[in-house]
C-alpha positions as CSV (number, residue, x, y, z in Angstrom):
1,X,3.3,2.3,-17.3
2,X,2.6,3.2,-13.6
3,X,0.3,6.2,-13.1
4,X,1.8,9.6,-12.5
5,X,2.5,10.0,-8.7
6,X,0.8,13.1,-7.5
7,X,2.1,14.7,-4.4
8,X,0.0,17.4,-2.7
9,X,2.5,19.6,-0.9
10,X,0.9,20.8,2.4
11,X,4.4,21.9,3.5
12,X,4.0,24.4,6.3
13,X,0.5,25.6,5.3
14,X,-0.8,24.0,8.5
15,X,0.5,27.2,10.2
16,X,1.5,25.1,13.2
17,X,-2.1,23.9,13.8
18,X,-2.9,20.2,14.0
19,X,-6.5,20.9,13.2
20,X,-5.6,22.8,10.1
21,X,-3.2,20.0,9.1
22,X,-6.0,17.5,9.4
23,X,-8.1,19.6,7.1
24,X,-5.3,19.8,4.6
25,X,-5.1,16.0,4.6
26,X,-8.9,15.8,4.1
27,X,-8.6,18.1,1.1
28,X,-5.7,16.1,-0.4
29,X,-7.7,12.9,0.0
30,X,-10.8,14.4,-1.5
31,X,-8.8,15.7,-4.5
32,X,-7.6,12.2,-5.3
33,X,-3.8,12.7,-4.9
34,X,-1.5,9.8,-4.0
35,X,0.6,11.5,-1.3
36,X,0.1,14.4,1.1
37,X,3.5,15.9,2.1
38,X,4.6,18.0,5.0
39,X,8.0,19.4,6.1
40,X,10.0,18.1,9.0
41,X,12.7,20.4,10.5
42,X,14.1,21.9,13.6
43,X,14.4,25.7,13.1
44,X,17.5,25.7,15.3
45,X,19.2,23.3,12.8
46,X,17.8,25.0,9.7
47,X,18.6,28.7,10.0
48,X,20.6,31.1,12.1
49,X,18.5,33.3,14.4
50,X,19.4,36.4,12.3
51,X,18.8,34.8,8.8
52,X,16.7,37.0,6.6
53,X,13.5,36.0,4.9
54,X,13.1,35.5,1.1
55,X,11.4,38.3,-0.7
56,X,8.3,36.3,-1.3
57,X,8.1,35.4,2.4
58,X,8.2,39.1,3.3
59,X,5.0,39.7,1.2
60,X,3.0,37.1,3.1
61,X,4.4,37.2,6.7
62,X,5.4,39.9,9.2
63,X,8.6,41.8,8.4
64,X,9.1,42.1,12.1
65,X,9.9,38.5,12.7
66,X,13.0,36.7,11.5
67,X,13.1,33.6,9.3
68,X,14.0,31.6,12.4
69,X,11.0,32.9,14.3
70,X,8.7,32.2,11.4
71,X,9.9,28.6,11.0
72,X,9.9,28.0,14.7
73,X,6.1,28.5,14.7
74,X,5.8,26.0,11.8
75,X,7.6,23.0,13.4
76,X,5.8,19.7,13.7
77,X,6.9,17.9,16.9
78,X,7.1,14.1,17.3
79,X,3.5,13.8,18.7
80,X,2.1,15.9,15.8
81,X,3.9,13.6,13.3
82,X,2.5,10.5,14.9
83,X,-1.0,12.0,14.9
84,X,-0.9,13.1,11.3
85,X,0.6,9.7,10.1
86,X,-2.2,7.9,11.9
87,X,-4.8,10.3,10.5
88,X,-3.5,9.6,7.0
89,X,-3.7,5.9,7.6
90,X,-7.4,6.2,8.5
91,X,-8.3,8.1,5.3
92,X,-6.3,6.3,3.7
93,X,-3.7,8.5,2.0
94,X,0.1,8.2,2.0
95,X,1.9,10.5,4.4
96,X,5.3,11.9,3.4
97,X,7.4,14.7,4.7
98,X,10.6,16.5,3.6
99,X,13.3,16.3,6.2
100,X,15.8,19.3,6.4
101,X,18.3,17.9,8.9
102,X,19.8,14.7,10.3
103,X,17.5,14.6,13.3
104,X,14.5,15.0,11.1
105,X,15.7,12.1,8.8
106,X,15.9,9.9,11.9
107,X,12.4,10.9,13.0
108,X,10.8,10.0,9.7
109,X,12.7,6.7,9.6
110,X,11.5,5.9,13.1
111,X,7.9,6.3,11.8
112,X,8.6,3.9,8.8
113,X,8.6,6.6,6.0
114,X,10.3,4.8,3.1
115,X,10.6,7.7,0.5
116,X,13.2,10.3,1.0
117,X,12.3,13.7,-0.4
118,X,15.3,16.0,-0.9
119,X,14.4,19.7,-1.2
120,X,16.1,22.0,-3.6
121,X,18.0,23.9,-0.9
122,X,19.8,20.8,0.3
123,X,21.2,19.7,-3.1
124,X,24.6,21.1,-2.3
125,X,24.6,19.7,1.3
126,X,27.0,16.8,1.0
127,X,26.6,15.3,4.6
128,X,22.8,15.6,4.2
129,X,22.8,13.8,0.9
130,X,25.0,11.0,2.2
131,X,22.7,10.5,5.2
132,X,19.6,10.5,3.0
133,X,21.2,7.9,0.7
134,X,22.0,5.7,3.7
135,X,18.5,5.9,5.1
136,X,16.1,5.7,2.1
137,X,16.0,3.3,-0.8
138,X,13.7,5.6,-2.8
139,X,14.7,9.2,-3.4
140,X,12.8,12.1,-4.9
141,X,15.2,15.0,-5.6
142,X,14.1,18.6,-6.3
143,X,16.4,20.7,-8.4
144,X,15.3,24.4,-8.0
145,X,18.2,26.9,-8.3
146,X,20.5,24.2,-9.7
147,X,22.8,23.9,-12.7
148,X,22.9,20.5,-14.5
149,X,26.3,20.0,-13.0
150,X,25.1,20.4,-9.5
151,X,22.3,18.0,-10.1
152,X,24.7,15.4,-11.5
153,X,27.0,15.9,-8.5
154,X,24.2,15.3,-6.1
155,X,23.0,12.3,-8.1
156,X,26.5,10.8,-8.0
157,X,26.5,11.2,-4.2
158,X,23.3,9.2,-3.9
159,X,24.5,6.5,-6.3
160,X,27.9,6.1,-4.6
161,X,26.1,5.7,-1.3
162,X,23.9,2.9,-2.3
163,X,20.7,4.3,-3.9
164,X,19.9,2.6,-7.2
165,X,19.3,4.9,-10.2
166,X,16.0,3.3,-11.0
167,X,14.8,4.3,-7.5
168,X,15.6,8.0,-8.0
169,X,13.2,10.6,-9.5
170,X,14.7,14.0,-10.3
171,X,12.2,16.8,-10.3
172,X,12.7,19.9,-12.4
173,X,11.8,22.9,-10.2
174,X,12.0,26.7,-9.9
175,X,12.4,28.0,-6.4
176,X,10.5,31.3,-6.7
177,X,7.0,31.6,-5.2
178,X,5.2,32.1,-7.5
179,X,7.4,31.2,-10.4
180,X,6.9,33.5,-13.4
181,X,5.9,31.6,-16.5
182,X,8.9,32.8,-18.4
183,X,11.2,31.2,-15.8
184,X,9.6,27.7,-15.9
185,X,11.8,26.3,-18.7
186,X,9.9,23.1,-18.8
187,X,12.1,21.6,-21.5
188,X,14.9,21.5,-18.9
189,X,13.0,18.5,-17.4
190,X,13.8,16.6,-20.6
191,X,17.4,17.7,-20.3
192,X,17.6,16.0,-16.9
193,X,16.1,12.8,-18.4
194,X,18.4,12.7,-21.4
195,X,21.6,13.8,-19.7
196,X,21.2,11.8,-16.5
197,X,19.2,8.8,-17.6
198,X,16.8,9.1,-14.6
199,X,13.1,9.1,-14.1
200,X,11.8,12.7,-14.2
201,X,9.1,14.8,-12.6
202,X,8.2,18.3,-11.9
203,X,7.7,20.3,-8.7
204,X,5.6,23.4,-9.5
205,X,5.4,26.8,-7.9
206,X,3.6,28.6,-10.7
207,X,0.1,30.0,-10.2
208,X,-2.7,27.7,-11.7
209,X,-2.6,24.2,-12.9
210,X,-1.4,24.5,-16.6
211,X,2.3,23.7,-16.0
212,X,1.9,20.5,-14.1
213,X,-0.5,19.3,-16.8
214,X,2.0,20.2,-19.5
215,X,4.8,18.5,-17.5
216,X,2.7,15.3,-17.5
217,X,2.3,15.5,-21.2
218,X,6.1,15.8,-21.6
219,X,6.7,12.7,-19.5
220,X,6.8,13.7,-15.9
221,X,6.3,10.6,-13.6
222,X,5.9,12.6,-10.4
223,X,4.1,15.9,-10.0
224,X,4.4,17.9,-6.8
225,X,2.2,21.0,-6.1
226,X,1.7,23.2,-3.1
227,X,-1.9,23.5,-1.8
228,X,-3.7,25.3,0.9
229,X,-7.3,25.7,2.2
230,X,-7.2,29.5,1.6
231,X,-4.6,31.5,-0.4
232,X,-5.3,34.6,1.7
233,X,-4.1,33.0,5.0
234,X,-1.0,34.3,6.6
235,X,2.1,32.2,6.0
236,X,5.0,32.0,3.6
237,X,3.5,29.5,1.0
238,X,-0.3,30.0,0.9
239,X,-0.3,32.6,-1.8
240,X,1.5,30.4,-4.3
241,X,-0.6,27.3,-3.5
242,X,-3.7,25.8,-5.0
243,X,-7.0,25.8,-3.1
244,X,-8.9,22.5,-2.8
245,X,-11.1,22.9,-5.9
246,X,-8.1,23.8,-8.0
247,X,-6.1,20.8,-6.6
248,X,-8.9,18.5,-7.6
249,X,-9.1,20.0,-11.1
250,X,-5.3,19.5,-11.5
251,X,-5.6,15.8,-10.5
252,X,-8.5,15.2,-12.9
253,X,-6.6,16.9,-15.7
254,X,-3.5,14.9,-15.1
255,X,-5.4,11.6,-15.0
256,X,-7.1,12.6,-18.3
257,X,-3.7,13.4,-19.9
258,X,-2.4,10.0,-18.8
259,X,-5.4,8.4,-20.5
260,X,-4.9,10.5,-23.6
261,X,-1.2,9.7,-23.9
262,X,-2.0,6.0,-24.2
263,X,0.6,4.1,-26.2
264,X,2.8,4.8,-29.2
265,X,0.9,2.6,-31.7
266,X,-0.7,4.4,-34.6
267,X,-3.8,2.3,-35.2
268,X,-7.6,2.9,-35.0
269,X,-8.9,2.9,-31.5
270,X,-11.8,0.7,-30.5
271,X,-14.0,3.7,-30.1
272,X,-13.5,5.0,-33.6
273,X,-13.6,1.7,-35.6
274,X,-17.4,2.1,-36.0
275,X,-16.9,5.5,-37.8
276,X,-14.6,4.2,-40.5
277,X,-17.5,3.2,-42.8
278,X,-19.3,6.5,-42.0
279,X,-16.5,8.9,-42.5
280,X,-14.5,7.4,-45.4
281,X,-15.6,7.2,-49.1
282,X,-16.1,4.5,-51.7
283,X,-16.2,4.7,-55.5
284,X,-19.7,5.5,-56.7
285,X,-21.2,6.2,-60.1
286,X,-21.7,9.8,-61.1
287,X,-24.5,9.0,-63.5
288,X,-26.4,6.0,-65.1
289,X,-24.3,3.6,-67.2
290,X,-25.4,0.8,-69.5
291,X,-24.1,-2.8,-69.5
292,X,-20.7,-3.2,-71.1
293,X,-19.9,0.4,-70.4
294,X,-16.1,1.0,-70.1
295,X,-15.6,3.1,-67.0
296,X,-13.6,6.4,-67.2
297,X,-12.7,8.9,-64.6
298,X,-15.7,11.0,-65.7
299,X,-18.0,8.2,-64.6
300,X,-16.8,8.0,-61.1
301,X,-17.3,10.0,-57.9
302,X,-16.1,9.4,-54.4
303,X,-18.9,9.4,-51.8
304,X,-19.7,8.1,-48.4
305,X,-20.2,5.4,-47.0
306,X,-16.8,3.8,-47.2
307,X,-17.7,0.1,-47.3
308,X,-17.3,-0.3,-51.0
309,X,-14.3,-0.2,-53.4
310,X,-11.7,2.1,-51.9
311,X,-10.8,5.3,-53.9
312,X,-7.1,4.3,-53.4
313,X,-7.6,1.7,-56.1
314,X,-9.6,3.8,-58.5
315,X,-7.0,3.4,-61.2
316,X,-7.8,-0.3,-61.3
317,X,-11.5,0.5,-61.8
318,X,-10.9,2.8,-64.7
319,X,-11.1,0.8,-67.9
320,X,-13.2,-1.9,-66.4
321,X,-16.4,-3.0,-68.2
322,X,-19.7,-3.1,-66.3
323,X,-21.6,-6.4,-66.5
324,X,-25.1,-4.9,-66.0
325,X,-26.8,-1.5,-66.2
326,X,-26.1,0.6,-63.1
327,X,-27.8,3.8,-62.0
328,X,-26.3,7.0,-60.6
329,X,-25.1,6.9,-57.0
330,X,-24.5,3.2,-57.2
331,X,-21.8,2.1,-54.8
332,X,-19.5,0.0,-57.1
333,X,-18.6,-3.6,-56.1
334,X,-16.1,-5.8,-57.8
335,X,-18.9,-8.1,-58.8
336,X,-20.5,-5.3,-60.9
337,X,-17.4,-5.4,-63.2
338,X,-16.3,-7.9,-65.8
């Protein structure tokens, strides 16, 4: 099985600064993630000028500015995209960005981006879904705020417009920053898999790293997690993001979980084979016996090591006659019996 794809979501945590964006790329690379992801949008095509902010945005940004004004400061222009893509290539780490409008889709395609990431807020945007399907062969679809029916409808749009089901990964997600643990409902990720027959993953907005690790154990093939250089920075998403040390801890934990999941065969591993003799028991004598003694249960005791006659066949040993005198603690062998 392919390793879990880990996406470090820089999002808009660059605060409009190319230098900060570079540092985020450095942190993602050092953490060992597969992809560092930003967001591509034009504020004028994303929100109206009087659109209100989400409640979580009001706690981390100025209440004086509108959502439009906040987003306008967080746009990445064409030159910034090119710079960051080239910067990622030099590390190397894969660059990805979520487009929020048709113009942004065209921009990413012009730079050769081959994975289309659909954010939760666009899952009911039919023209957008159609255009994404026509421009990307591989789609990652986030499903925050969605019913199963809405996810299925969006999936059908992608399939009808040419995306192969095996090239679609559906991410369970909760669009609250941070997501309360009681609202994660991680089993819903399995509902997506079983109901839709798709590859599944998880986009996380909880605090900490426990839930992405749990999602990996449940079968997520893609993990997406916001990160920042400093949670105390001003901006809408910093507070609900991981700092670099936490991001690295999450990556290490996910890779360990992958190793631990292994395969479905129940058989001794190569590392434990050497311990079978040490940990298991064999049939031993409880006390001295003479030659021609007929063994009873009272004569036998199960002790380590386990390289003699297995206790699983002790009924076959009972009633056997010894062919020589044997002392207490002797590990019985078949050749000791007549």
